[in-house]
C-alpha positions as CSV (number, residue, x, y, z in Angstrom):
1,X,0.0,-0.1,0.4
2,X,1.0,3.6,-0.6
3,X,2.6,5.2,2.2
4,X,-0.5,8.0,3.6
5,X,0.2,11.8,3.0
6,X,0.2,13.1,6.5
7,X,-1.7,16.7,6.6
8,X,0.7,19.6,7.3
9,X,0.1,20.4,11.2
10,X,-2.1,23.8,12.0
11,X,0.3,27.1,11.1
12,X,-0.6,29.3,12.7
13,X,0.6,33.0,11.2
14,X,1.7,35.5,13.7
15,X,1.3,39.3,12.5
16,X,3.5,41.8,12.7
17,X,3.0,44.0,15.6
18,X,2.3,47.7,14.1
19,X,3.4,50.0,15.9
20,X,0.9,52.4,18.0
21,X,0.7,56.1,17.2
22,X,0.3,58.4,19.7
23,X,-2.7,60.2,20.3
24,X,-1.9,63.8,20.8
25,X,-2.4,65.6,23.7
26,X,-5.3,67.7,24.4
27,X,-3.0,70.8,23.9
28,X,-1.4,69.3,21.0
29,X,-5.1,68.4,19.5
30,X,-6.7,71.9,20.2
31,X,-3.6,73.6,18.4
32,X,-4.0,74.7,14.9
33,X,-1.8,73.1,12.5
34,X,-0.9,75.1,9.5
35,X,-2.6,74.4,6.3
36,X,-1.3,74.9,2.5
37,X,-0.8,78.4,1.9
38,X,-3.5,79.6,0.2
39,X,-4.2,80.4,-3.4
40,X,-3.0,83.6,-5.2
41,X,-6.8,84.7,-5.8
42,X,-7.8,83.7,-2.3
43,X,-8.2,87.4,-0.4
44,X,-9.6,89.1,-4.1
45,X,-12.2,85.9,-4.2
46,X,-13.4,86.3,-0.2
47,X,-14.0,89.7,-1.6
48,X,-15.8,88.7,-4.2
49,X,-17.8,86.6,-2.1
50,X,-18.8,89.1,0.3
51,X,-19.6,91.4,-2.3
52,X,-22.2,88.9,-4.1
53,X,-23.8,87.9,-0.7
54,X,-24.1,91.8,0.0
55,X,-26.5,91.8,-3.1
56,X,-28.2,88.4,-2.9
57,X,-29.0,90.7,1.0
58,X,-30.3,93.2,-0.6
59,X,-32.3,91.1,-3.1
60,X,-34.2,89.0,-0.6
61,X,-34.2,91.6,2.0
62,X,-31.8,89.6,4.5
63,X,-33.1,86.4,3.8
64,X,-31.1,83.5,3.2
65,X,-31.2,82.4,-0.2
66,X,-31.5,78.9,0.7
67,X,-33.9,79.4,3.0
68,X,-36.0,81.1,0.0
69,X,-35.7,78.4,-1.9
70,X,-36.9,76.0,0.4
71,X,-39.4,77.9,1.6
72,X,-40.9,78.0,-2.6
73,X,-40.1,74.0,-2.3
74,X,-42.3,73.6,0.6
75,X,-45.0,75.9,-0.9
76,X,-44.5,74.1,-4.7
77,X,-44.3,70.6,-3.3
78,X,-47.4,70.7,-1.5
79,X,-49.4,72.1,-4.8
80,X,-48.0,69.5,-7.1
81,X,-50.0,66.9,-4.6
82,X,-53.1,68.8,-4.4
83,X,-55.1,68.5,-8.1
84,X,-58.0,69.4,-7.2
85,X,-56.4,72.9,-5.4
86,X,-54.9,73.4,-9.2
87,X,-57.5,73.0,-11.1
88,X,-59.2,75.7,-8.5
89,X,-56.0,78.0,-9.5
90,X,-56.5,77.1,-13.0
91,X,-60.2,77.9,-12.9
92,X,-59.6,81.5,-11.0
93,X,-56.8,82.5,-13.4
94,X,-59.4,81.9,-16.4
95,X,-62.5,83.8,-14.8
96,X,-60.1,86.6,-13.3
97,X,-58.7,87.4,-17.0
98,X,-62.2,87.2,-18.7
99,X,-63.1,89.7,-15.8
100,X,-60.0,91.9,-16.2
101,X,-60.4,91.5,-20.0
102,X,-64.0,92.6,-20.4
103,X,-63.2,95.5,-17.7
104,X,-60.2,96.7,-19.4
105,X,-61.9,97.2,-23.1
106,X,-64.8,99.6,-21.3
107,X,-61.6,101.5,-20.3
108,X,-60.0,101.5,-23.1
109,X,-63.2,102.4,-24.6
110,X,-63.1,105.6,-21.8
111,X,-66.3,104.5,-19.6
112,X,-65.9,105.3,-16.2
113,X,-66.1,101.8,-14.4
114,X,-64.6,101.0,-11.0
115,X,-62.4,97.8,-11.8
116,X,-62.9,94.1,-11.1
117,X,-60.8,94.2,-8.1
118,X,-60.2,96.1,-4.9
119,X,-57.0,96.8,-2.6
120,X,-57.0,96.5,1.0
121,X,-58.3,99.4,2.7
122,X,-54.4,99.7,4.1
123,X,-53.3,99.9,0.9
124,X,-51.9,103.4,0.1
125,X,-50.4,102.8,-3.9
126,X,-53.6,103.1,-6.2
127,X,-55.1,106.0,-4.4
128,X,-53.9,108.8,-6.6
129,X,-56.1,110.0,-9.1
130,X,-53.5,109.5,-12.3
131,X,-54.3,105.8,-11.2
132,X,-57.5,105.8,-12.5
133,X,-56.8,106.9,-15.9
134,X,-56.1,104.6,-19.1
135,X,-53.1,102.8,-19.1
136,X,-52.5,103.1,-15.7
137,X,-56.4,102.0,-14.5
138,X,-55.3,98.8,-16.4
139,X,-52.2,98.5,-14.5
140,X,-53.3,98.3,-11.3
141,X,-56.2,96.3,-11.9
142,X,-53.2,93.7,-12.9
143,X,-51.4,94.0,-10.3
144,X,-54.0,93.6,-7.7
145,X,-56.0,90.5,-9.5
146,X,-52.1,89.0,-9.4
147,X,-52.4,89.3,-5.8
148,X,-55.2,88.0,-5.2
149,X,-54.2,84.8,-7.5
150,X,-51.5,84.2,-5.9
151,X,-52.9,85.3,-2.0
152,X,-55.7,82.0,-3.2
153,X,-52.2,79.6,-4.6
154,X,-50.3,79.9,-1.0
155,X,-52.8,81.1,1.6
156,X,-55.1,78.0,1.5
157,X,-52.7,75.0,0.7
158,X,-52.7,72.6,3.6
159,X,-49.5,71.1,4.8
160,X,-47.7,74.3,3.9
161,X,-45.5,75.8,7.2
162,X,-46.4,79.2,8.2
163,X,-43.9,80.7,7.7
164,X,-43.1,79.3,4.5
165,X,-46.4,80.7,3.7
166,X,-45.1,84.2,4.5
167,X,-41.9,84.1,2.7
168,X,-43.5,82.9,-0.6
169,X,-46.1,85.3,-0.5
């Protein structure tokens, strides 16, 4: 018979011990390590960023553009998930357009008729007599119609946070 081969004994591999890195002390960890030198235009570009942020602050009345975008996204997502509200808004826009168009023709022909849209009692923008003459009366009525539409689009939508509603409005 052939000689039986012996199985090799279990060999355990030993790993070399790695040197353990010392943890920095608390004082060493709190020290700021110098980083790489800044690029040549870094100072100028930081001034550009500050200039851009100042322009954005003026345009957004000091509200962060990111915050405004999130408010609009909150409103838009809730509106997209409310097809009944969208249909109501389409109907409102259509009917308000017809009202404004019919009144606009009368205003062009010189008929002295009060517009179909009324400003709030506190609203002083259109109180001057010049706003009652064509074409300014048509512009004022179009502005009031747009404001009424946006109030309807923003105010009665369920789920939108109140602060987002104010920002979108």
